[in-house]
N, C-alpha and C positions, 0 to 999 in steps of 0.2 A: 807552435806560437807566434803572430806577427805582433811585434811590438807598433802600435800607432799612436802619433800624439795626440793631444787634444788641443794643443797648443794655436792660439787665431791664425791663422795664415795673413801676412800682410796684403793689404790692400796693393791694386796694381796702379802700378805709375802712370802718370795722366800722358797722352802719345798725342804730338801736335802743338799746334800753337794756336791760341783761340783770336779770333778777330782782335780783339780788345788785346792781347799780348802785343800783335802785331803791331798795329795803331803805336803803342806804347814804345814798341822797338826801333820803330822807322826815324822817331824824332829824338832820340836816345843816344846820343854820341858816348856814354860810358864815359866821362872826364874823370882821369884820376885813377883807371885802371889801366894794365896791362894792355886790352885789346880793346876791340867794338863787336857790336852783337852784327850778324849775315845780315839780317832785314834793313840796318842803319846803312852797312855797307853798298849795300844793292842800289839804294836810294839815293845815296851820294854818288855812285857810279851813273845812276841813268839821268839827273841832275846834269853832272858834267855834259854830257852826252847834249841835253837838251841845249844847254848853254854854250855848247860849243861855235864860235862864229866860222870854221871851215867844213861846218855838217851840212851836207846835200843835202836839201831839201825835196 
């Protein structure tokens, strides 16, 4: 005899980042927290590259 559980299975976790969440993360520096999010860091790095006066065109 095998025991089977009739308990409901948990819903699968959402995977990936939606476009709305990505757009919000780009402008969110997470002030007051110990870190920042990846999208914000990448956008600021790209911004720094664009504003660099030593950048070759």
